C-alpha positions in Angstrom: 0.0 0.0 0.0 3.0 2.3 0.7 4.0 2.2 -3.0 0.5 3.5 -4.0 1.1 6.4 -1.6 4.5 7.1 -3.0 3.1 7.0 -6.5 0.4 9.5 -5.5 3.0 11.8 -3.9 5.0 11.8 -7.2 1.9 12.2 -9.5 2.1 15.4 -11.5 -1.3 17.0 -11.0 -0.1 20.3 -12.5 0.5 18.6 -15.9 -2.8 16.7 -15.9 -5.4 18.6 -18.0 -8.5 16.8 -16.6 -7.4 17.8 -13.0 -6.6 21.4 -13.9 -9.9 21.8 -15.8 -11.8 20.5 -12.7 -9.9 22.9 -10.4 -10.8 25.9 -12.6 -14.5 25.0 -12.3 -14.2 25.0 -8.5 -12.6 28.4 -7.9 -10.3 27.3 -5.0 -8.2 29.7 -2.8 -5.1 29.1 -0.7 -6.1 28.9 2.9 -5.3 26.1 5.3 -8.8 24.8 5.1 -8.6 24.9 1.3 -5.4 23.0 1.4 -7.0 20.0 3.0 -9.8 20.4 0.5 -7.3 20.5 -2.3 -5.6 17.3 -1.0 -9.1 15.6 -0.9 -9.7 16.7 -4.4 -6.3 15.2 -5.4 -7.2 12.0 -3.7 -10.6 11.8 -5.3 -9.1 12.4 -8.7 -6.3 9.9 -8.3 -8.6 7.3 -7.0 -11.1 7.8 -9.8 -8.7 8.1 -12.8 -5.3 6.6 -11.9 -5.6 3.8 -9.3 -7.4 3.0 -6.1 -6.0 4.8 -3.0 -7.2 4.7 0.7 -7.8 8.3 1.8 -7.5 7.8 5.6 -4.6 5.4 5.1 -2.8 7.9 3.0 -3.4 10.7 5.5 -2.0 8.5 8.3 0.9 7.4 6.2 1.9 11.0 5.1 1.7 12.3 8.7 3.7 9.4 10.1 6.5 9.1 7.4 8.8 11.6 5.8 8.1 12.2 2.2 10.5 11.4 -0.6 10.4 14.2 -3.1 12.0 14.6 -6.5 13.8 17.7 -5.1 15.7 15.6 -2.7 17.0 13.3 -5.5 14.6 10.6 -4.3 13.2 9.6 -7.8 15.6 6.7 -7.9 14.6 5.6 -4.4 10.9 5.9 -5.4 11.4 3.8 -8.5 13.4 1.1 -6.6 10.7 1.0 -3.8 7.9 0.8 -6.4 9.7 -2.1 -8.2 10.2 -4.0 -5.0 6.7 -3.5 -3.9 5.3 -4.6 -7.3 7.5 -7.8 -7.2 6.2 -8.6 -3.7 2.6 -8.1 -4.8 3.1 -10.5 -7.8 4.4 -13.2 -5.4 1.4 -12.9 -3.1 -1.1 -15.9 -3.2 -4.8 -15.7 -3.6 -5.3 -16.5 0.0 -4.1 -13.0 0.9 -6.7 -11.2 -1.2 -7.7 -9.0 1.7 -4.2 -7.4 1.6 -4.0 -7.0 -2.1 -5.8 -4.2 -4.0 -9.0 -5.1 -5.8 -9.3 -3.5 -9.2 -12.9 -2.3 -9.9 -14.7 -4.4 -12.5 -17.2 -3.3 -15.0 -20.7 -4.8 -15.0 -19.8 -6.7 -18.2 -16.7 -8.2 -16.6 -18.7 -9.2 -13.5 -21.4 -10.8 -15.8 -18.8 -12.7 -17.7 -17.3 -14.1 -14.5 -20.7 -15.1 -13.2 -21.7 -16.8 -16.5 -18.3 -18.7 -16.6 -18.8 -19.8 -12.9 -15.7 -18.1 -11.8 -15.2 -16.3 -8.5 -15.7 -12.5 -8.5 -12.8 -10.9 -6.7 -13.7 -8.8 -3.7 -17.1 -10.3 -3.3 -17.9 -11.6 0.2 -18.8 -15.2 0.6 -21.4 -15.6 3.3 -21.4 -18.9 5.2 -24.9 -20.0 4.8 -25.9 -23.5 5.9 -29.5 -24.9 6.1 -30.9 -25.5 9.6 -33.2 -28.3 8.4 -35.8 -27.3 10.9 -39.5 -26.9 10.1 -40.7 -23.3 9.7 -42.4 -21.7 12.7 -46.0 -20.6 12.2 -46.7 -16.8 12.1 -48.1 -15.1 15.2 -49.1 -11.9 13.4 -52.5 -11.2 12.0 -52.9 -10.7 8.3 -53.2 -7.1 7.2 -56.5 -6.3 5.6 -56.6 -5.4 2.0 -57.9 -1.8 1.2 -61.2 -3.2 -0.2 -61.6 -5.2 3.0 -61.2 -2.2 5.3 -63.6 0.1 3.5 -67.0 0.6 5.3 -70.2 -0.4 3.5 
C-alpha cells in the first residue's frame, strides 16, 4: 500500500489537463482549510482516474512518514521502492486477497465471470448453511386489503 502512496506523492497534478480543468471550475483559494480540501480533491481524482487509494490510510501514512520528493533526489529511491513492492505483490497468493488491492470491475466483466462460474474478486462469501428445521408458524394477524377495510 505504501507504493501507492509514493506514486500518489509523485503524480504530476499540474500537468494533468483533466485535473486542472476540474480545479478551474471549483474556484479554489489558498487557505489552510482549502489546502486540506485541495488534498481531498487530489485523492478523489487519483482514486477515480489513476488507481485506487485509501484516503484515511494515505493521510495517516503522510503524517507518520517523511516524504520522498524529486527535489531531494529521491526519484531513484521511489522507483526502486515501487519495483520491490510490485515484485512482492506479484508473489502474493490468492489466500491473501484482503491485503491486495482489488481492481474495480465493470458490469460486463462481472457478468462474464458469473456466467463462466468463476469467483468474482472482492465479493464476500457468506457462510450459509441450512438449519433443516420446520418453519415456525406466524403469530401476526394478516393485514387487511384496502377493499376489506372500507366501510359499507
